[in-house]
C-alpha distance (Angstrom), angle and dihedral (degrees) to the residues before:
residue distance angle dihedral
X1 . . .
X2 3.79 . .
X3 3.79 122.2 .
X4 3.80 93.9 -103.3
X5 3.79 91.9 55.0
X6 3.79 92.7 44.0
X7 3.81 90.1 50.9
X8 3.79 90.9 51.4
X9 3.80 90.2 47.2
X10 3.80 91.7 51.5
X11 3.81 90.3 52.2
X12 3.82 95.0 47.4
X13 3.84 95.0 95.3
X14 3.81 90.0 52.7
X15 3.78 93.3 50.2
X16 3.80 90.4 46.5
X17 3.81 86.9 54.1
X18 3.81 90.6 49.2
X19 3.81 90.8 50.0
X20 3.82 90.3 47.4
X21 3.82 92.5 51.9
X22 3.81 96.1 44.6
X23 3.81 93.2 46.6
X24 3.81 91.2 46.4
X25 3.81 92.2 51.2
X26 3.80 90.8 49.7
X27 3.80 89.5 47.6
X28 3.82 91.8 49.0
X29 3.80 90.4 55.4
X30 3.81 88.9 65.3
X31 3.80 89.3 57.5
X32 3.79 95.7 43.5
X33 3.80 89.2 50.8
X34 3.81 91.3 52.3
X35 3.80 98.7 43.0
X36 3.81 106.7 22.9
X37 3.80 102.1 28.9
X38 3.80 91.2 -121.5
X39 2.92 119.7 157.6
X40 3.79 87.6 31.2
X41 3.78 114.9 -92.8
X42 3.77 138.3 158.9
X43 3.81 89.1 -139.1
X44 3.80 109.0 91.1
X45 3.80 110.2 149.7
X46 3.80 123.6 -162.9
X47 3.80 112.2 -86.3
X48 3.80 91.7 -122.7
X49 3.79 97.2 56.7
X50 3.78 135.5 88.8
X51 3.81 90.3 -95.4
X52 3.81 90.6 46.1
X53 3.80 90.0 53.3
X54 3.80 89.0 48.4
X55 3.81 89.7 52.4
X56 3.80 91.4 51.1
X57 3.81 91.2 49.6
X58 3.80 90.6 47.7
X59 3.80 94.3 51.3
X60 3.80 99.8 39.0
X61 3.81 95.3 36.3
X62 3.79 91.7 44.8
X63 3.80 91.6 50.6
X64 3.81 91.7 49.4
X65 3.80 89.9 50.7
X66 3.82 91.9 48.7
X67 3.81 87.5 54.9
X68 3.80 92.4 41.4
X69 3.79 90.2 -126.6
X70 3.82 119.2 149.3
X71 3.79 85.9 -10.3
X72 3.80 99.7 166.7
X73 3.83 99.5 48.9
X74 3.81 92.6 39.5
X75 3.80 91.4 49.0
X76 3.81 89.8 49.6
X77 3.82 91.5 53.4
X78 3.80 93.2 45.1
X79 3.80 92.0 47.7
X80 3.78 88.5 55.1
X81 3.78 91.1 46.6
X82 3.79 90.5 54.4
X83 3.81 92.3 47.6
X84 3.81 90.2 52.1
X85 3.81 91.1 45.5
X86 3.78 91.0 51.3
X87 3.79 95.1 50.6
X88 3.81 95.0 40.8
X89 3.80 99.3 44.2
X90 3.79 108.5 21.0
X91 3.80 117.4 20.5
X92 3.80 94.6 67.8
X93 3.81 91.7 60.3
X94 3.80 97.1 57.7
X95 3.78 140.6 -23.0
X96 3.81 92.5 -117.5
X97 3.83 118.4 75.5
X98 3.80 91.3 -146.2
X99 3.79 89.8 58.8
X100 3.80 97.9 40.5
X101 3.82 96.7 45.9
X102 3.79 93.5 -117.8
X103 3.80 101.5 116.7
X104 3.81 93.7 106.3
X105 3.81 91.2 49.9
X106 3.82 90.5 51.4
X107 3.79 92.4 46.2
X108 3.82 93.5 48.1
X109 3.81 90.3 45.6
X110 3.78 94.2 54.9
X111 3.81 95.1 38.9
X112 3.80 90.8 53.5
X113 3.79 89.6 46.3
X114 3.82 88.2 53.1
X115 3.83 89.8 52.9
X116 3.81 89.4 54.9
X117 3.81 88.3 63.7
X118 3.83 101.8 29.0
X119 3.80 98.3 43.6
X120 3.78 125.5 -143.5
X121 3.79 101.2 -55.6
X122 3.79 119.8 -140.5
X123 3.80 126.4 -25.3
X124 3.79 95.0 39.1
X125 3.77 129.8 134.3
X126 3.81 87.5 -134.8
X127 3.81 87.8 70.5
X128 3.80 91.3 54.7
X129 3.81 92.7 41.0
X130 3.80 90.6 53.7
X131 3.79 92.2 54.6
X132 3.78 98.7 -97.6
X133 3.73 130.1 109.1
X134 3.76 127.0 -120.6
X135 3.81 101.0 -88.9
X136 3.78 121.1 -124.8
X137 3.79 118.4 -134.2
X138 3.79 110.7 -92.5
X139 3.77 121.1 -120.3
X140 3.77 119.3 -128.6
X141 3.75 130.3 -170.4
């Protein structure tokens, strides 16, 4: 492996962590919109409804993923949530996600499923909780 490839490989856990945090923040915004009205929206479901439960999962699950805490089980739950959301709200409108508005649900579903297998990457509390430290990027020549 050449030095460029080895450098990219050594940074992969950090970029996985960056992807995890950015995706989780975007995911959280769906919950804050539903439950807190931020960003502003006319859609504010009752807390004790299916959409209210979804908002709670989006906020709490998103926050846990930002922190990298309990990443694998949380990602598994959120992946399932997105699969259910897709089939309940989008799939009946059209077969194609681009036409039924479900592309973000599909993308979140499969990204969260990837996190179940890949783990949180670097800079995650899971790494500290499991007895390891947050790894520093490795230098290559």
